[in-house]
C-alpha positions in Angstrom: 25.1 34.0 -32.5 24.3 31.6 -34.7 20.9 31.4 -36.2 18.7 28.8 -38.0 19.0 27.9 -41.8 15.7 30.3 -42.4 17.3 33.1 -40.0 14.6 33.5 -37.8 16.4 32.6 -34.6 19.1 30.9 -33.1 20.0 27.3 -33.9 19.7 24.4 -31.9 23.5 24.2 -31.0 23.3 27.6 -29.9 20.0 27.1 -27.5 21.9 23.8 -26.2 25.0 26.3 -25.2 22.6 28.6 -23.7 20.4 26.3 -21.7 23.8 24.8 -20.3 24.6 28.1 -19.1 21.4 28.1 -16.9 20.0 25.9 -13.7 16.2 27.2 -14.8 15.9 27.0 -18.3 14.3 29.6 -20.0 15.1 32.0 -17.1 17.2 34.3 -18.8 18.9 37.7 -17.4 17.7 39.5 -20.3 14.3 38.3 -20.2 11.4 41.1 -19.2 11.2 40.8 -15.4 13.1 37.9 -15.2 13.2 36.3 -11.9 17.1 35.2 -12.7 18.6 32.5 -11.4 19.4 30.4 -7.9 22.7 31.4 -6.3 25.3 28.7 -6.8 25.8 26.7 -4.0 28.9 27.1 -1.8 28.9 23.9 0.3 30.9 21.3 -0.8 29.7 18.9 -3.5 27.8 16.1 -2.1 26.8 17.8 0.4 23.2 16.4 1.8 20.7 18.4 3.5 20.4 19.2 7.1 17.6 17.8 9.2 17.5 20.9 11.1 19.3 24.4 12.4 22.2 22.7 14.4 24.6 24.0 15.9 28.9 23.9 15.0 30.1 21.6 17.7 26.8 20.0 18.7 28.4 17.2 19.6 31.0 18.4 21.9 27.8 19.4 23.8 27.6 17.5 27.5 24.4 18.7 28.5 21.2 18.5 26.9 19.8 21.7 25.6 22.5 24.1 26.4 20.9 27.0 25.0 17.3 26.5 25.3 15.1 29.1 26.4 13.5 26.3 28.9 16.0 23.7 30.2 15.2 20.7 31.7 16.2 21.5 35.2 14.0 24.4 34.9 11.1 22.5 33.8 11.7 20.1 36.9 11.8 23.3 39.4 8.5 24.7 37.7 6.4 21.2 38.3 8.1 21.3 41.8 6.8 24.8 42.4 3.5 24.9 40.9 0.9 23.0 42.9 -1.3 23.2 40.5 0.8 21.9 37.5 1.7 18.9 39.5 -1.7 18.1 40.4 -2.7 18.0 37.0 0.2 15.5 35.9 -0.7 13.5 38.6 -4.4 13.4 37.5 -3.1 12.2 33.8 -1.0 9.7 35.1 -3.7 8.5 37.3 -6.2 8.3 34.3 -3.2 6.2 31.9 -2.7 3.9 34.9 -6.2 3.0 35.1 -6.5 2.3 31.5 -6.2 -1.7 31.1 -4.2 -2.9 27.7 -3.6 -6.4 26.2 -1.1 -7.6 23.4 -3.5 -9.1 20.7 -2.9 -10.2 17.0 -2.8 -7.5 14.3 -5.7 -7.0 12.3 -5.6 -9.2 8.6 -3.8 -11.7 10.3 -3.9 -15.3 11.0 -2.4 -15.3 14.7 -4.6 -17.0 17.3 -5.5 -15.8 20.4 -3.6 -18.6 22.1 -0.5 -17.8 20.7 1.9 -18.2 23.2 4.2 -15.3 22.0 1.0 -13.0 23.0 1.5 -14.6 26.7 5.2 -13.9 26.2 5.2 -10.5 25.6 2.6 -9.7 28.4 4.5 -11.5 30.7 7.6 -9.6 30.0 5.7 -5.9 30.3 4.0 -7.0 33.4 7.5 -6.4 35.0 9.3 -4.3 32.0 12.3 -3.7 34.3 12.3 -6.9 36.5 11.9 -4.2 39.5 8.5 -2.3 39.0 5.3 -3.2 37.6 3.8 -2.0 34.5 1.9 0.6 36.5 4.4 2.4 38.4 7.2 1.7 35.4 4.6 3.7 33.3 3.8 6.8 36.0 7.9 7.2 35.8 8.2 7.1 32.0 5.0 9.5 31.7 7.0 12.0 34.0 9.7 12.5 31.9 7.2 12.8 29.1 5.0 15.4 30.5 8.0 17.4 32.3 10.6 17.3 29.8 9.3 15.2 27.2 12.7 13.3 27.4 11.9 9.2 27.3 14.9 7.5 27.6 14.8 3.5 28.0 17.8 1.2 28.0 17.5 -2.0 26.2 19.4 -4.1 28.3 19.9 -8.1 27.0 21.3 -11.4 28.3 24.2 -13.4 27.1 22.0 -14.8 23.7 21.3 -11.4 22.9 17.8 -11.5 23.9 15.5 -8.4 25.4 16.2 -8.8 29.1 14.4 -5.5 30.4 13.7 -2.0 29.6 15.1 0.0 32.3 14.3 4.2 32.7 16.7 6.5 32.8 16.8 9.9 33.5 16.0 11.6 30.0 17.2 15.1 31.1 20.7 13.3 31.4 21.0 11.9 28.1 22.7 14.1 25.5 21.8 13.4 21.8 24.5 13.0 18.9 24.6 13.8 15.5 25.8 12.8 12.1 26.4 15.4 9.2 23.2 16.4 8.5 22.0 16.4 12.1 20.1 13.2 12.4 20.9 10.5 14.7 24.0 8.1 13.7 23.5 4.5 13.0 25.0 1.9 15.0 27.5 1.0 15.8 27.9 4.9 15.9 26.7 6.5 19.3 23.5 8.4 19.7 23.2 9.2 23.0 25.7 10.1 25.9 24.7 10.4 29.5 25.7 13.3 31.5 25.7 13.0 35.1 27.4 14.9 37.7 29.8 16.6 35.4 31.0 13.6 33.7 30.0 11.6 30.8 29.0 8.3 31.8 29.0 6.1 28.7 28.0 6.2 24.8 24.5 4.5 23.6 23.6 3.3 20.2 20.1 3.5 18.7 20.1 -0.5 19.3 20.9 0.3 23.0 18.5 2.8 24.1 15.3 4.1 23.0 14.8 7.8 22.9 11.4 8.9 22.5 10.2 12.5 22.4 6.3 12.7 21.9 6.6 16.2 20.3 9.5 16.4 17.6 9.9 19.2 15.1 12.2 20.3 12.2 13.7 23.0 14.5 15.1 21.2 17.1 16.2 17.6 17.6 15.0 17.4 21.3 11.3 17.0 22.1 9.1 20.2 23.4 7.1 19.0 26.5 3.5 20.9 27.8 5.4 22.2 30.3 7.9 24.4 28.1 4.8 25.0 26.3 3.2 27.2 28.9 6.4 27.9 30.8 4.9 31.7 31.3 1.8 30.9 32.4 3.4 28.6 35.0 5.6 31.3 36.3 3.0 33.6 36.5 1.0 30.9 38.7 3.8 30.5 40.8 4.1 34.2 41.5 0.3 34.4 42.3 0.6 31.8 44.6 3.6 33.3 46.6 1.5 36.4 46.8 -1.3 34.8 48.3 0.7 32.7 50.5 2.6 35.8 51.8 -1.1 37.0 52.6 -0.7 34.6 55.6 2.9 34.3 56.0 3.9 38.4 56.0 0.7 39.5 57.0 -2.9 40.8 55.7 -2.3 44.5 55.9 -2.5 45.8 52.4 0.1 47.8 50.7 -0.5 51.6 50.6 -0.1 54.2 52.1 -0.7 56.1 55.4 -0.9 59.6 55.0 0.6 61.5 58.1 -0.6 65.4 59.1 1.4 67.7 56.7 2.5 69.7 60.2 4.6 66.7 61.2 8.3 67.8 60.8 10.6 66.3 58.5 12.5 64.5 61.9 9.3 63.4 63.5 8.5 61.7 59.9 11.9 60.2 59.8 11.7 59.3 63.8 7.8 57.5 62.4 10.1 55.6 60.1 12.6 54.3 61.9 9.8 53.4 64.5 7.8 51.2 61.6 11.3 49.9 60.8 12.2 48.7 64.2 8.6 47.5 64.7 9.3 45.1 61.6 12.7 44.3 61.8 13.4 40.8 60.3 10.1 40.8 58.2 11.2 42.6 54.8 7.7 41.8 53.2 5.9 43.0 56.3 7.9 46.4 56.2 7.4 47.1 52.3 3.7 46.8 53.0 2.8 50.4 54.0 4.3 54.2 53.1 4.4 57.1 55.4 3.4 60.4 53.3 2.3 64.0 54.3 -1.5 64.7 53.3 -4.8 63.9 54.7 -4.4 63.0 58.4 -5.8 59.7 59.8 -6.0 57.7 56.4 -4.9 54.8 54.7 -5.0 54.5 51.0 -4.7 50.8 49.4 -2.5 50.3 46.2 -3.4 47.1 45.2 -7.1 45.0 46.2 -6.8 42.4 48.5 -8.6 40.1 46.4 -7.1 36.3 47.0 -8.9 34.8 44.3 -10.2 36.1 41.2 -11.3 35.0 37.4 -7.8 35.4 36.9 -6.8 32.6 39.1 -9.2 30.6 37.1 -8.0 31.5 33.3 -4.1 30.2 34.8 -6.2 26.9 35.6 -8.0 26.8 32.2 -4.6 27.2 30.3 -2.7 24.5 32.4 -5.7 22.5 32.1 -5.9 22.6 28.6 -2.0 22.0 27.7 -2.6 18.9 29.6 -6.2 18.3 27.9 -7.3 17.9 31.5 -10.8 19.2 32.6 -10.8 22.4 34.5 -13.9 21.9 36.6 -12.4 21.5 40.0 -10.7 24.7 39.6 -13.4 27.2 38.2 -16.9 27.6 38.5 -19.3 26.0 36.0 -22.8 27.0 34.8 -24.2 24.2 35.1 -23.3 20.4 35.8 -24.2 19.1 32.5 -21.8 21.6 30.9 -19.2 20.7 33.6 -19.8 16.9 32.4 -19.6 17.3 28.9 -16.2 19.6 29.3 -14.6 16.5 31.4 -15.7 13.9 29.2 -14.5 15.8 25.9 -11.0 16.6 28.0 -10.6 13.1 28.8 -11.3 11.6 25.4 -9.3 14.2 23.6 -6.3 14.1 26.0 -6.0 10.2 26.2 -6.0 9.4 22.6 -2.6 11.0 21.9 -0.8 10.0 24.9 -2.4 6.1 24.4 -0.9 6.4 20.9 2.3 7.2 22.1 2.6 4.5 24.5 1.4 1.9 21.6 4.0 3.2 19.5 6.9 2.7 21.9 5.6 -0.8 22.8 5.0 -1.8 19.1 8.7 -0.7 18.6 10.0 -3.1 21.4 7.5 -5.8 19.8 9.1 -5.6 16.7 12.1 -4.8 16.9 13.3 -6.8 20.1 11.1 -9.4 19.7 10.9 -9.3 16.1 7.2 -10.4 16.2 5.6 -8.3 13.1 1.7 -9.8 13.8 0.9 -9.1 17.0 0.5 -5.7 18.6 0.0 -3.5 22.3 -3.6 -2.2 22.3 -5.6 -0.5 24.8 -8.5 -1.9 25.7 -11.8 0.5 25.1 -13.8 2.5 27.8 -16.7 0.0 27.3 -14.5 -2.6 28.3 -14.0 -0.8 31.8 -17.2 -1.8 33.3 -17.6 -5.5 34.1 -21.2 -5.3 33.9 -21.5 -4.1 30.4 -18.4 -6.0 29.2 -19.6 -9.4 30.0 -23.0 -8.8 28.3 -21.0 -7.4 25.2 -18.7 -10.9 25.7 -21.9 -12.7 25.6 -23.7 -11.6 22.6 -20.6 -11.7 20.7 -20.4 -15.3 21.3 -23.7 -16.3 20.9 -23.7 -14.6 17.7 -20.5 -16.1 16.2 -18.7 -12.9 16.2 -15.8 -14.0 18.3 -14.9 -17.0 19.8 -15.0 -18.5 23.6 -11.3 -18.7 23.4 -11.3 -15.0 22.3 -14.0 -14.1 25.1 -11.6 -16.0 27.8 -8.6 -14.1 26.7 -10.5 -11.1 27.0 -10.6 -11.6 30.9 -7.6 -13.0 31.2 -8.0 -16.7 31.0 -6.3 -19.5 29.4 -8.2 -20.9 26.1 -10.1 -24.2 26.0 -8.8 -25.3 22.4 -10.9 -27.5 20.1 -14.4 -25.9 19.7 -13.9 -23.3 22.0 -11.5 -21.9 19.3 -14.3 -21.8 16.7 -17.3 -19.4 16.0 -20.5 -20.8 16.9 -23.9 -20.1 17.4 -26.6 -20.9 19.9 -29.2 -23.4 19.0 -31.9 -25.0 20.7 -29.5 -28.2 20.5 -27.3 -25.7 22.4 -23.5 -24.6 21.3 -23.0 -25.4 17.4 -19.6 -24.3 16.0 -19.3 -23.0 12.6 -17.1 -24.9 10.2 -14.3 -22.5 9.4 -13.5 -21.5 5.6 -10.7 -23.9 5.4 -12.6 -26.9 6.3 -15.0 -26.1 3.9 -12.5 -25.7 1.3 -10.9 -29.2 2.8 -14.3 -30.7 2.1 -15.1 -29.7 -2.1 -11.0 -30.5 -2.2 -11.6 -33.8 -1.0 -14.9 -34.4 -3.2 -13.1 -33.5 -6.1 -9.9 -35.6 -5.5 -12.2 -38.7 -4.3 -14.1 -38.4 -7.8 -10.8 -38.3 -9.9 -9.0 -40.9 -7.7 -12.1 -43.1 -8.6 -11.6 -42.5 -12.4 -7.8 -43.0 -12.3 -8.5 -46.3 -10.4 -10.9 -47.5 -13.3 -8.6 -46.7 -16.0 -5.0 -47.8 -14.7 -3.7 -51.3 -15.1 -2.9 -53.2 -12.4 0.5 -52.0 -10.3 3.7 -53.8 -10.9 6.3 -54.1 -8.0 10.1 -54.1 -8.2 11.0 -56.4 -5.1 14.3 -55.6 -6.1 14.0 -51.8 -5.3 14.9 -50.7 -1.7 12.9 -48.6 0.6 14.0 -45.0 0.9 14.9 -45.1 4.4 17.4 -48.1 3.8 18.6 -46.2 0.8 19.5 -43.9 2.8 21.0 -46.0 5.6 20.3 -46.3 9.1 22.7 -43.5 10.5 21.6 -40.6 8.3 19.2 -38.1 9.5 17.8 -34.5 8.5 19.7 -31.7 10.1 16.9 -29.5 10.0 14.7 -32.5 11.8 15.2 -31.6 15.3 12.6 -29.4 17.3 15.2 -26.9 17.9 16.3 -26.7 14.8 13.0 -26.5 12.7 12.3 -23.5 15.7 15.1 -22.2 14.8 14.3 -22.2 10.5 11.1 -20.7 11.7 12.2 -18.0 13.8 15.3 -17.4 11.7 13.0 -17.2 8.0 10.8 -14.4 10.0 13.6 -12.2 11.2 15.3 -12.1 8.1 12.4 -12.0 5.8 11.6 -8.9 8.1 14.5 -7.5 7.9 15.1 -7.7 3.9 11.4 -6.3 3.8 12.2 -3.1 5.9 15.2 -2.7 3.9 13.5 -2.5 0.5 11.0 -0.2 1.6 14.2 2.1 2.9 16.3 1.4 0.2 13.4 2.4 -2.6 12.9 5.7 -0.7 16.5 6.4 -0.8 16.8 5.6 -4.5 13.5 8.1 -4.8 15.6 10.8 -2.9 18.7 10.7 -5.3 18.8 12.3 -8.5 17.6 11.2 -11.6 19.7 8.6 -13.8 19.3 9.0 -17.4 19.3 6.2 -20.4 23.0 5.2 -20.8 24.5 5.0 -24.7 26.7 2.2 -25.3 29.5 4.0 -24.8 28.4 5.3 -21.2 27.5 1.6 -19.9 31.0 1.9 -17.8 30.1 4.9 -16.3 26.6 3.8 -15.6 27.9 0.9 -13.9 30.6 3.2 -11.7 27.7 5.4 -10.9 25.7 2.5 -9.9 28.3 1.5 -7.6 28.3 5.0 -6.2 24.6 5.2 -5.8 25.1 1.8 -3.7 27.3 2.8 -1.8 25.6 5.8 -0.7 22.6 3.4 0.6 21.7 3.0 4.3 21.2 -0.8 4.7 20.8 -0.7 8.7 17.9 -3.0 9.0 19.8 -5.7 8.4 21.4 -5.6 11.7 18.0 -6.9 13.1 19.5 -9.9 11.7 21.9 -9.9 14.8 18.7 -11.2 17.0 19.1 -14.7 15.2 21.8 -15.5 17.6 19.4 -16.5 19.8 17.9 -19.3 17.5 21.1 -20.5 16.6 22.4 -21.3 20.0 19.3 -23.2 20.9 20.0 -25.2 17.8 23.5 -25.9 18.3 22.9 -27.0 22.0 20.5 -29.6 21.0 22.8 -31.1 18.1 25.7 -31.5 20.8 23.5 -33.0 23.8 22.1 -35.6 20.7 25.8 -36.2 19.7 26.5 -36.8 23.4 23.0 -38.7 23.5 24.5 -41.3 21.1 27.4 -42.1 23.9 24.8 -42.5 26.7 25.8 -39.0 28.1 23.7 -36.4 29.3 25.4 -32.9 29.0 23.5 -31.4 32.0 25.2 -33.9 34.2 28.7 -33.4 32.8 31.1 -30.7 34.3 31.1 -29.0 31.2 27.7 -28.2 30.5 28.5 -24.6 31.3 31.7 -24.3 29.0 29.7 -25.6 26.4 26.3 -23.4 27.2 28.7 -20.5 26.9 30.8 -21.4 23.6 27.7 -22.0 21.8 26.2 -18.4 22.7 29.4 -16.9 21.8 29.4 -18.9 18.6 25.9 -18.1 17.5 26.8 -14.3 18.9 29.7 -14.3 16.4 28.1 -16.1 13.5 25.5 -13.7 13.5 27.1 -10.7 13.3 29.3 -12.2 10.3 26.1 -13.1 8.7 24.9 -9.4 8.7 28.2 -8.4 7.1 27.5 -11.0 4.6 24.2 -10.4 3.7 24.5 -6.7 3.5 27.8 -7.6 1.0 25.8 -9.5 -1.5 22.6 -7.3 -0.9 24.7 -4.5 -2.5 26.3 -6.6 -5.1 22.9 -7.3 -6.2 21.6 -4.1 -6.2 24.7 -2.8 -8.1 23.8 -5.2 -10.8 19.9 -4.4 -10.7 20.9 -0.5 -11.2 23.4 -1.3 -14.0 21.2 -3.4 -15.6 18.1 -1.4 -15.8 20.0 2.0 -16.2 21.5 0.6 -19.2 17.7 -0.2 -20.1 16.6 3.2 -19.8 15.3 3.6 -16.3 15.7 6.3 -13.9 16.6 5.4 -10.1 12.6 6.3 -9.5 11.3 3.6 -11.8 14.1 1.3 -10.3 13.0 1.9 -6.9 9.0 0.6 -8.1 11.4 -2.8 -8.9 13.0 -3.1 -5.9 10.6 -5.1 -3.6 10.2 -7.8 -6.5 13.6 -8.9 -6.6 15.5 -11.9 -5.4 17.5 -9.8 -2.9 15.1 -8.8 -0.6 12.2 -12.2 -1.4 11.2 -14.5 0.8 12.9 -17.4 -1.5 16.1 -15.8 -0.2 15.0 -15.5 3.6 14.3 -19.4 3.5 17.3 -20.3 1.7 19.3 -18.2 4.9 17.0 -19.6 7.3 18.0 -23.4 6.4 21.5 -22.7 5.5 22.1 -20.8 9.2 20.5 -23.3 11.0 22.4 -26.1 9.3 25.2 -24.4 10.5 24.1 -24.0 14.0 23.4 -28.0 13.8 26.7 -29.0 12.2 28.7 -26.7 14.6 26.4 -27.9 17.7 27.6 -31.5 16.7 31.1 -30.4 16.3 31.0 -29.2 19.8 29.7 -32.2 21.0 32.3 -34.5 19.5 35.4 -32.6 21.0 33.3 -32.4 24.5 33.0 -36.6 24.1 36.7 -36.5 23.4 37.3 -34.1 26.6 35.2 -36.8 28.4 37.4 -39.3 27.7 36.3 -41.0 24.8 37.9 -41.5 21.6 35.9 -40.1 18.7 36.0 -39.3 15.1 33.6 -37.4 12.5 32.3 -38.9 9.7 30.1 -37.2 6.6 26.9 -38.3 5.7 25.8 -37.2 2.1 22.0 -37.3 1.0 20.9 -39.1 -2.6 20.8 -35.7 -3.7 24.2 -34.6 -2.6 27.1 -32.9 -4.7 30.3 -34.2 -6.1 31.7 -32.2 -3.4 29.9 -33.6 -0.9 30.1 -37.1 -2.3 34.0 -36.8 -1.8 33.8 -35.7 1.8 31.5 -38.8 2.5 34.1 -41.1 0.7 37.0 -40.2 3.0 35.3 -41.8 5.9 35.9 -41.3 9.4 38.3 -38.5 10.2 39.9 -36.8 13.5 37.6 -34.1 15.1 39.7 -31.2 14.3 40.8 -32.6 10.9 39.4 -30.7 7.7 37.4 -32.8 5.1 38.6 -33.1 1.6 36.7 -29.8 0.5 38.4 -27.9 3.2 35.1 -27.7 5.7 35.5 -28.7 9.4 31.6 -29.4 9.4 28.4 -29.5 7.7 26.7 -27.9 5.5 29.5 -27.4 2.7 27.2 -25.1 0.5 23.5 -23.5 0.7 20.5 -26.3 0.0 23.5 -28.9 1.7 21.2 -31.5 3.1 24.2 -33.5 4.3 24.9 -34.3 8.3 27.7 -35.5 10.3 28.1 -38.3 13.1 30.0 -39.6 15.5 32.6 -42.6 15.3 33.3 -43.9 18.3 36.1 -46.1 18.8 36.3 -49.0 21.8 
């Protein structure tokens, strides 16, 4: 062994070689009481950790939980055969059904209680599947939740890709599928299948179905219901009930022994048994009630106690009630009324809270992922609000004290807002209700005072203005026919909706990307000779990342089709034609929806590709600078790839594409209606050279390409050009 310069120990090179031999440094077989090195992994390189103990061939299973100790079918049989269990489940459903709920702004947001989106979601949830009202829909959902912990909801969408209804599907008919690590596969891979009457009905992705077990674990991909918790107890209760029932159906003769005079011969004893069997023919239970043996003549010895109900029945009731956090008061004896009421209230509060949280989580998931709203939420109203008199007194106190506004109080009881001063907090004085000024109003007053003072000073010190008569007004410079393609109402709404959806998707993608990077192996600083390897490694890292949240952007198709239809209608209106009165209305509408759906899907692919490219550049650059993946993860959210500026640019560009496509559809519709029409490119004063060339081309055929190769506007991001129809006589 090579030693150091002074011969006292191994040299640096030797220590490096030895360290490389072991996975855990400083642990050697020769060490005293050495723990030893861990076994070498024998799984293929790159294998990721498994999420649970997944059986081999799991995805080939047809029925859910095929090897479980308690199957879904057996859970339903237990509920159907145990009166006590069914009563408790129905009681818990009654309690949740009676709880009032609302859609309200999230805390720390500026959303007003009269925001129209709140009413939109409330109206949707009143009839979630367009058939059952909220109460009956919730009861059906809770039945699956309590019995099998398998809640399955199909998300039905309309032609524009918007959520139409939430249809409940029997959870015990849904089998889950897994990726190589045991997790649900991301779209477009199937994550669920419905098994019905021995057949596979169809595949569902996580975008098409919500599967929401409440009690999940790392032991099984399926949930564990309260019925499964108390399987043995419920079985015992069923057997106990059958025994009690037999007391009335099979006779009340106790099981026991009839002692017969020992002098009776064997033949006489056999004849006595035959007589008893003949007497109880067809009643096996009664036949088994008694036995005949030689002994003390004329006596009967019972084998079991004849009690129909005892403390054991109460014990079973307590266990079942505890599993559902229901008070056992109706089924057991209580020491006093106060104890019973305390136990009842505690069970109510402890049991409802987790269930309410689970239902809220489901509804918030729908509001966020399917409606695209991240600033409003589903909320249960407090118990105090259930008493009308107390609730009215609380609202009055809150309004007069300036805690809430009149409109907020009206929203609490389902009334429409007044608006105006009623939307602002105020106090009650001798002169009546006085609205308090908002913080923004006070700031505006201060700003106005400062601005007025500065303006007076500037005016006193400035020379007289000189007007240039030859300078035209901006509107004239733009030309009479030019109009901003994003100025139309639905185009503006599309920009807002797309911006919010894209920004939310980018925000979630940034969070999940950072989490994935933190879970990967550390990348050290790259030397000059290793920069190419660092870039290659960056590409490998990015290729492993899952950017599923970007798929949420597909939901913008509804806003795109609305903006496109608006542009089509405006184009035809210029020719004096109302699209709705033409035979092309239905076809134009379908074309707009189809284009928007396809364009949104293509946009998702483009955004994912550009996001990965920007991540590759970031990781390669920061790795070369010495950062590891954990450090890079902390920088993700601050990059342009996930910024509000990028979301705004995408929103403006996509709304412009919708407007341009809608105008083009309008030209084609006019042509089909017999009008001779051409299209012309109009540029704005800040147009680039490419757009100016398109404008200089003048009117061209509606199906011809402009000199740049574009069919319609926009030519590029931030392009504000538009096209107009040129009608010929």
